[in-house]
C-alpha positions as CSV (number, residue, x, y, z in Angstrom):
1,X,-81.4,17.8,-38.6
2,X,-81.1,14.2,-37.3
3,X,-78.0,13.9,-38.8
4,X,-76.7,17.5,-37.6
5,X,-77.4,16.1,-33.9
6,X,-75.9,13.1,-34.5
7,X,-72.8,14.3,-35.9
8,X,-72.4,16.7,-32.8
9,X,-72.6,13.9,-30.5
10,X,-70.5,11.5,-32.4
11,X,-67.8,14.6,-32.0
12,X,-68.0,14.9,-28.4
13,X,-67.2,11.6,-27.7
14,X,-64.5,11.4,-29.9
15,X,-62.8,14.9,-28.0
16,X,-63.7,13.0,-24.8
17,X,-61.9,9.6,-26.0
18,X,-59.1,11.8,-27.1
19,X,-58.4,13.9,-24.2
20,X,-58.7,10.3,-22.0
21,X,-55.8,8.9,-24.5
22,X,-53.9,12.3,-23.9
23,X,-54.4,12.4,-20.5
24,X,-53.0,8.0,-19.7
25,X,-50.1,9.3,-22.3
26,X,-49.3,12.4,-19.8
27,X,-49.4,9.9,-16.5
28,X,-47.7,6.9,-18.4
29,X,-44.8,9.6,-19.6
30,X,-44.7,10.8,-15.8
31,X,-44.2,7.3,-14.6
32,X,-41.3,6.8,-16.7
33,X,-39.8,9.5,-15.9
34,X,-40.1,8.7,-11.9
35,X,-38.8,5.4,-12.6
36,X,-35.6,6.3,-14.3
37,X,-34.9,9.2,-11.4
38,X,-35.3,6.9,-8.9
39,X,-33.0,4.5,-10.7
40,X,-30.5,7.0,-11.7
41,X,-30.3,8.1,-8.2
42,X,-29.5,4.1,-6.9
43,X,-27.3,3.9,-9.2
44,X,-25.1,7.4,-8.1
45,X,-25.9,7.0,-4.6
46,X,-23.3,8.0,-1.9
47,X,-21.6,5.6,-0.1
48,X,-22.0,4.8,3.6
49,X,-26.0,6.0,2.9
50,X,-27.1,2.4,2.9
51,X,-26.7,-0.9,5.3
52,X,-25.4,-2.9,1.8
53,X,-22.7,0.2,1.6
54,X,-21.9,-0.4,5.5
55,X,-21.8,-3.7,5.1
56,X,-19.3,-3.1,2.0
57,X,-16.8,-1.0,4.0
58,X,-16.9,-2.8,7.3
59,X,-15.1,-6.0,5.4
60,X,-13.3,-4.0,3.3
61,X,-12.0,-2.4,6.3
62,X,-10.9,-6.1,7.9
63,X,-9.8,-7.6,4.9
64,X,-6.6,-4.4,5.2
65,X,-6.1,-4.2,8.9
66,X,-6.1,-8.3,9.4
67,X,-3.3,-8.3,7.1
68,X,-0.5,-10.3,9.1
69,X,2.6,-8.2,8.3
70,X,5.9,-10.1,7.2
71,X,7.7,-11.8,10.5
72,X,10.8,-10.0,11.1
73,X,14.1,-12.1,11.3
74,X,15.7,-10.1,13.2
75,X,15.4,-8.0,16.4
76,X,15.2,-4.2,15.4
77,X,17.3,-3.4,18.2
78,X,20.3,-5.7,16.6
79,X,19.9,-3.7,13.9
80,X,20.2,-0.1,15.8
81,X,23.0,-1.5,17.7
82,X,25.1,-2.1,14.3
83,X,24.7,1.4,12.7
84,X,25.3,3.4,16.1
85,X,27.8,5.7,15.9
86,X,27.5,5.2,12.1
87,X,28.6,8.5,10.0
88,X,28.3,9.3,6.5
89,X,27.2,6.3,4.4
90,X,28.1,3.1,3.6
91,X,27.8,0.3,0.4
92,X,24.9,-1.8,0.7
93,X,24.2,-4.8,-1.2
94,X,21.1,-7.5,-1.2
95,X,22.4,-10.9,-1.0
96,X,20.6,-14.2,-1.3
97,X,22.4,-17.2,0.0
98,X,21.4,-20.9,-1.0
99,X,21.8,-24.3,-0.4
100,X,24.3,-24.1,-2.8
101,X,25.6,-20.8,-4.4
102,X,25.3,-17.2,-3.8
103,X,23.4,-14.1,-5.5
104,X,24.6,-10.6,-4.7
105,X,22.9,-7.3,-5.6
106,X,24.7,-3.8,-5.3
107,X,21.8,-1.6,-3.3
108,X,23.8,1.6,-3.8
109,X,25.5,3.8,-1.1
110,X,23.2,3.9,2.5
111,X,23.5,6.3,5.4
112,X,22.4,5.1,9.1
113,X,18.5,5.8,9.0
114,X,18.2,4.5,5.4
115,X,19.9,1.4,6.3
116,X,17.2,1.2,9.3
117,X,14.3,2.3,6.4
118,X,15.8,-0.5,4.2
119,X,15.1,-2.9,6.9
120,X,11.7,-2.0,8.3
121,X,10.5,-2.4,4.5
122,X,12.7,-5.8,4.4
123,X,11.6,-7.6,7.5
124,X,12.5,-11.1,5.9
125,X,16.5,-10.0,5.3
126,X,19.1,-10.0,8.1
127,X,21.7,-6.9,8.6
128,X,25.3,-7.6,8.5
129,X,28.5,-5.4,8.2
130,X,31.5,-6.7,7.1
131,X,34.8,-5.9,8.2
132,X,35.5,-3.3,5.7
133,X,32.4,-2.0,6.9
134,X,29.6,-3.2,4.1
135,X,26.6,-3.8,4.7
136,X,24.8,-6.9,3.9
137,X,21.2,-7.3,3.9
138,X,20.6,-11.5,3.5
139,X,18.0,-13.6,2.6
140,X,18.5,-17.8,3.3
141,X,16.9,-19.4,0.6
142,X,16.3,-23.1,1.2
143,X,17.0,-24.3,-2.4
144,X,19.5,-24.6,-4.9
145,X,20.8,-21.2,-6.7
146,X,20.1,-21.2,-10.3
147,X,23.9,-21.3,-11.5
148,X,24.0,-24.3,-9.1
149,X,21.2,-26.2,-11.2
150,X,22.8,-25.3,-13.8
151,X,26.5,-26.2,-13.4
152,X,26.9,-28.3,-9.7
153,X,28.5,-31.6,-9.3
154,X,29.4,-33.6,-6.7
155,X,32.6,-35.4,-6.7
156,X,36.1,-35.6,-4.2
157,X,38.7,-33.3,-4.0
158,X,42.5,-33.8,-4.1
159,X,41.9,-35.0,-0.4
160,X,39.4,-37.5,-0.6
161,X,36.7,-35.0,0.6
162,X,32.9,-35.0,-0.4
163,X,33.0,-31.7,-2.5
164,X,30.4,-29.8,-4.8
165,X,32.4,-28.2,-7.9
166,X,31.3,-25.9,-10.6
167,X,31.9,-27.9,-13.2
168,X,32.9,-31.3,-13.8
169,X,35.2,-32.7,-11.2
170,X,39.1,-32.8,-12.9
171,X,37.7,-31.1,-15.8
172,X,40.7,-28.5,-14.8
173,X,38.0,-25.9,-14.8
174,X,36.4,-26.8,-12.0
175,X,35.9,-24.7,-8.9
176,X,34.7,-26.3,-5.3
177,X,31.8,-24.1,-4.0
178,X,31.8,-26.2,-1.1
179,X,33.3,-29.0,1.2
180,X,31.1,-31.3,3.3
181,X,33.2,-33.8,4.7
182,X,36.1,-36.7,4.1
183,X,35.0,-40.2,2.5
184,X,36.0,-43.7,3.8
185,X,37.1,-44.3,0.5
186,X,37.9,-47.9,1.2
187,X,34.4,-48.4,2.8
188,X,32.8,-46.5,0.1
189,X,34.3,-48.7,-2.3
190,X,33.5,-52.0,-1.2
191,X,29.9,-51.3,-0.2
192,X,28.6,-49.2,-3.4
193,X,27.6,-50.2,-6.6
194,X,30.8,-49.8,-9.0
195,X,28.8,-48.1,-11.2
196,X,28.1,-45.5,-8.3
197,X,31.5,-45.3,-7.1
198,X,32.5,-44.6,-10.8
199,X,29.6,-42.0,-11.4
200,X,31.1,-40.1,-8.2
201,X,34.8,-39.9,-9.5
202,X,33.3,-39.0,-12.8
203,X,31.0,-36.0,-10.7
204,X,27.5,-36.6,-10.1
205,X,24.9,-34.1,-11.6
206,X,23.1,-32.2,-9.3
207,X,19.8,-30.6,-10.8
208,X,18.0,-29.9,-7.8
209,X,17.4,-29.8,-3.9
210,X,15.9,-33.5,-4.0
211,X,19.3,-34.7,-6.1
212,X,21.7,-33.1,-3.1
213,X,19.8,-34.1,-0.1
214,X,19.3,-37.8,-1.7
215,X,23.4,-37.7,-2.7
216,X,24.6,-36.3,0.9
217,X,22.1,-38.3,2.3
218,X,23.7,-41.1,0.8
219,X,27.2,-40.9,1.2
220,X,27.1,-39.7,4.6
221,X,27.2,-43.3,6.2
222,X,30.6,-43.3,4.2
223,X,32.1,-40.0,6.5
224,X,35.5,-41.2,8.1
225,X,34.1,-40.0,11.6
226,X,30.8,-42.1,10.8
227,X,32.5,-45.2,9.4
228,X,35.2,-44.5,12.6
229,X,31.6,-44.6,15.1
230,X,30.5,-47.7,13.1
231,X,33.8,-50.3,13.0
232,X,34.1,-49.2,16.9
233,X,30.7,-50.2,17.8
234,X,31.2,-53.5,15.6
235,X,34.3,-54.7,17.6
236,X,33.4,-53.9,20.9
237,X,33.1,-57.1,22.8
């Protein structure tokens, strides 16, 4: 009898512990589910519903609207004046002019409205019309063109002018790209080292803008007008 009572007591205690464990497990599962739902709601929140989101949107708007557009090189009214009364389409080219050299790329046939639209899209370009009515969108670049960096030489033409050649001067295939000024050859030969004078006659290779500026700066002292001024000042009583 005692054994039976002891067994019933033990069974009731075991059932109570089991019910307690089930209740704790249920509460833990519910807490985990609620936490997952909260995390999902945070990750998928709608923009504009929190202070952080509003701050991000404000910063984004400032970044977009504070962008400074490129400054136009030519007044729009000047472009409108060029195309005013223009009928039909004109052949248009994009042109890059360098300190030495030029590159031209055909754009196509453009109407007056399309010319104005292209100008607005590329404010750094200057619009011009040739005598034949061809449209040029020109960009000036303070550098040598890639072709000049490969083939340009300073040298003397047949009249003693300092010129820039495409190819070695005197090779028979040279092409004068630009003429600068006439040199006082006598003054130059008596003032510069013999090797420098020899290089000038044979052609001085120009590889970049620094070479270009250095040669021009040195030889400008021997331009005919400059040497005449210097001699005039020296002869003054």
